[in-house]
MARDO-556987 format. One record per residue (C-alpha): x, y, z; residue in three letters. Coordinates in steps of 0.05 Angstrom, whole numbers, plus 5000, padded with zeros to 4 digits. Each point is the difference from the previous one (the first is absolute). Layout:
<nodes>
XYZAla/...
</nodes>
This chain:
<nodes>
213228403376Unk/504049514957Unk/495749604953Unk/500249255011Unk/502549874929Unk/505350535008Unk/502449695068Unk/500249324969Unk/504150224942Unk/504950395044Unk/500749445047Unk/501549504946Unk/505050464967Unk/503450125070Unk/499949245017Unk/506649834962Unk/503650565033Unk/497549805070Unk/502449264986Unk/506650244968Unk/502050475056Unk/499449495056Unk/507249905029Unk/503150564959Unk/504150575031Unk/497950734990Unk/504550585022Unk/495250625008Unk/503150675010Unk/496250595026Unk/502050715014Unk/498850335066Unk/494750414967Unk/495449405005Unk/500050045073Unk/500250755003Unk/493750064957Unk/496249485041Unk/499349494944Unk/503649435032Unk/493749695032Unk/497549854928Unk/506849714983Unk/499649565062Unk/493649694973Unk/503549854934Unk/506249715034Unk/495449545043Unk/496649754937Unk/506649834964Unk/502449665062Unk/493549605004Unk/501149714930Unk/507349795018Unk/504350584976Unk/506550105042Unk/500650755010Unk/505950455016Unk/497750725011Unk/505350534993Unk/497950705025Unk/503050684985Unk/499950605048Unk/501550614957Unk/494350455024Unk/501049815073Unk/507450134997Unk/498750704964Unk/495050185054Unk/504849825056Unk/505750414969Unk/495050604986Unk/497650005069Unk/507250055026Unk/501450544949Unk/505749584970Unk/502350094930Unk/498249444950Unk/505049864944Unk/498849564939Unk/504549764944Unk/496549764939Unk/493849855039Unk/503549625056Unk/500750295071Unk/506850175024Unk/499849715071Unk/504350375052Unk/500149855072Unk/493650455014Unk/496649694943Unk/501949285023Unk/496950155068Unk/493650204965Unk/500249404955Unk/500649505059Unk/494450345039Unk/495550064941Unk/501049284978Unk/499149745069Unk/493450335011Unk/497749804930Unk/501849295008Unk/496049955066Unk/494150334968Unk/500049534941Unk/500849375044Unk/494150265040Unk/495750104941Unk/502049314969Unk/498649665068Unk/492950275012Unk/493849604988Unk/495550174941Unk/492850025025Unk/494450074951Unk/504349844942Unk/500449404953Unk/506349775039Unk/497450085070Unk/503549525047Unk/506449944958Unk/506450205033Unk/506650174967Unk/506149825039Unk/505350544990Unk/507449975012Unk/505550514988Unk/507550015013Unk/507050204975Unk/499549634933Unk/504050514960Unk/507550075001Unk/502150664970Unk/506250414979Unk/500850754991Unk/498050284932Unk/506350405003Unk/501650614958Unk/495350084939Unk/501150544950Unk/504650365049Unk/494749985058Unk/501849595060Unk/493549655016Unk/502649875075Unk/495049515033Unk/496049864938Unk/501449304980Unk/498549454950Unk/498549265012Unk/506149555003Unk/496249355013Unk/493349715027Unk/499749505057Unk/495949544954Unk/499849405047Unk/497150405057Unk/494550284955Unk/498549324970Unk/499449685070Unk/494650505018Unk/496349924935Unk/500049255009Unk/496850105067Unk/494350374965Unk/502050685024Unk/499950694962Unk/507050285002Unk/500350765010Unk/506350354981Unk/501950725014Unk/504750414954Unk/506049975048Unk/506349584993Unk/505449795047Unk/507349924986Unk/504049415030Unk/503650525043Unk/493350255029Unk/498850634960Unk/492950194978Unk/498450244929Unk/494050344971Unk/497849614938Unk/494850144948Unk/494149495005Unk/500349894925Unk/507149745007Unk/498249565059Unk/493749724964Unk/503749834935Unk/505849675036Unk/495549605046Unk/495949754938Unk/506349814963Unk/503049645060Unk/493549595011Unk/499149904924Unk/492950275013Unk/494749904947Unk/497550735007Unk/502950675022Unk/494450525008Unk/501150745011Unk/494250405026Unk/501950714978Unk/497650694983Unk/498949824929Unk/495149594956Unk/505949674970Unk/505450104943Unk/498050524947Unk/501749974925Unk/502450574960Unk/492750254993Unk/498849965074Unk/495549414996Unk/500649425049Unk/503949394979Unk/496849395027Unk/505449484982Unk/507050074977Unk/506549614997Unk/506050235038Unk/503750184935Unk/494350434975Unk/499250325068Unk/507250205001Unk/499250324929Unk/493650345022Unk/503450335060Unk/505750264960Unk/495050314948Unk/494950255048Unk/503250355057Unk/494550525007Unk/493949555007Unk/502849615060Unk/502550365062Unk/507049855028Unk/496749605058Unk/496049584948Unk/506249904958Unk/503449725063Unk/494349515011Unk/500449774928Unk/507449925001Unk/499449585064Unk/494649584968Unk/504249894936Unk/506049815045Unk/495849505038Unk/496949664937Unk/507049954967Unk/502549635061Unk/494649475009Unk/493550335023Unk/494449754955Unk/495750644998Unk/500450715028Unk/493850435005Unk/499350755006Unk/493050225027Unk/496550585027Unk/500050005077Unk/493650465003Unk/495449494966Unk/496149615050Unk/501449274988Unk/505750164952Unk/503849345015Unk/493949574989Unk/498350364938Unk/507149924972Unk/500749265018Unk/493049714990Unk/497950334936Unk/502849864931Unk/500550744982Unk/503050245067Unk/500250735017Unk/507450174996Unk/506549804966Unk/502749304999Unk/507349904984Unk/503149344978Unk/506549764966Unk/496349684943Unk/493450144963Unk/493949695032Unk/497549804933Unk/501649334967Unk/497449704933Unk/501049274992Unk/497149384969Unk/493849745036Unk/499949355038Unk/494449575025Unk/500850335068Unk/497650634966Unk/493349724977Unk/496150255061Unk/502950694993Unk/498550024924Unk/492749795014Unk/499250585048Unk/502550494946Unk/495849754943Unk/493449805034Unk/497550735008Unk/501450104925Unk/496749364981Unk/493750205040Unk/499850664964Unk/500549614930Unk/506650324986Unk/503849355001Unk/497949304978Unk/499249555060Unk/505649515015Unk/499449445048Unk/505449795049Unk/501049374961Unk/501350394936Unk/504950465035Unk/503749425028Unk/500949724926Unk/501950674972Unk/504050295057Unk/506549984961Unk/497150544955Unk/499150505054Unk/504450515030Unk/498650365066Unk/502350645032Unk/501450025077Unk/500150615043Unk/503449875066Unk/497749274998Unk/493050154978Unk/497149804931Unk/497950654966Unk/499449814927Unk/500049434949Unk/500149894926Unk/500549434952Unk/503149884931Unk/496849514954Unk/504649894936Unk/497449824931Unk/506649804970Unk/497249884930Unk/497750694996Unk/505950305037Unk/494950315046Unk/498549985074Unk/493850175041Unk/500750435059Unk/494749735049Unk/497650045070Unk/503650675015Unk/497450205069Unk/502550485052Unk/497850085075Unk/495650595011Unk/504750325049Unk/505750004947Unk/496250244938Unk/502950634969Unk/506849845030Unk/503549694939Unk/498649255018Unk/496249884935Unk/505550324959Unk/505349605034Unk/496449334988Unk/499150204928Unk/507250154989Unk/501849325030Unk/494949644953Unk/502850364941Unk/507249775019Unk/497549285007Unk/496550064932Unk/506250254967Unk/504149435032Unk/494949554967Unk/501250364934Unk/492950244995Unk/499050624956Unk/493650275031Unk/495449995062Unk/492550024998Unk/494850085055Unk/492449935002Unk/496850475049Unk/493250285016Unk/501750575048Unk/507250264998Unk/500750214928Unk/503150685016Unk/505449695044Unk/502449544946Unk/500050574948Unk/504150425048Unk/505149435002Unk/500949924926Unk/494549534976Unk/495550164942Unk/492749774988Unk/499549444950Unk/495049534972Unk/498149295023Unk/502449754933Unk/507350205015Unk/500249535058Unk/503649324993Unk/495149504970Unk/499549585062Unk/498450595043Unk/495050304948Unk/496249354998Unk/499050045074Unk/498050745000Unk/493550115043Unk/495750484964Unk/495250055059Unk/505550345040Unk/501750464942Unk/507150105022Unk/504350514964Unk/506449774969Unk/506650385010Unk/506549844970Unk/507250255014Unk/505849884954Unk/506549785039Unk/
</nodes>
């Protein structure tokens, strides 16, 4: 059972996301494996929760395993080119049948009541339709893809109308040409194009992977589109062809107006909630720009700064600062934001006569310690000190001496401090003095 304090801490950390997501549009892409494995009921709970906090949802489903099963049962040959199905007339017949059955099954699951769940009594209204206009993929690397197509355009106004009416829009990976032809599409292509057309805030892929891997095979939790492109070119082995396709579509979406793309493991119960409502997430988040920003603090940041420094003040690591003092000295502070949340702060107090500056009030949120936030803030303080033509930084600390030594500071004596600071030295705290030449 979750401890009361843990629940309160979690709920408080999730509250900004709950408030921020209201009214936003999320495109969620799931492979046919989610239904095949019987995990869609749990996803239904999560979709209901998102809808209950005001998220506008477009759900795009795939049908690869259902199509493969249909073709196998008919003993028909399956042909792929670079991981994409070559759709002949027999395969197209299987595609239509599999998608039709799967769409009906998903609609039924989304429409059912949820007894004995936290969302009992909530009802998702679901709509589907011919929202995707497609064209043939054509000949690729010498292979005629036949009835395999790509998205030409999305009927945006039709989707928006249903979203405005509070409905969840369900889209199958089938497209129609203006002349009445039917094309088999990848659900990744459909999802990214819908997200771009709607200028969605999020594109979420539930896939057979924990996320994008680096060259060591470790999960990359956050990455820019530029770095993701470089990583894919370097690291073809750690990410499968299908995973690379998902990442390419995510990059394409973000570079065309989608704010965030998420790649998460479909097998984890509550994966969507864990990714969206926790700071750490469980998968890979892709965005055009870095989520970190270091800037000058303003009076609007005082509440966030107090939340950062108060735990350290209670432990005696930092000297207590009142809100009033922070308001007076706020121009001395810099802060670091991560995706809109304050995760670190630091201040510079110059002693111009001594060409020295005090690094003070360096604090990092517990969830972001050992992630480079402190080092980034220190570099920014050093840059500011150099702009002020100071020749050294000093810091007084009672608990983090090793960190300062690792970052170029050397232990010194109280007598080396600027006179004004030395006169105010509190011998009861017995703080250690560290100095760094600039």
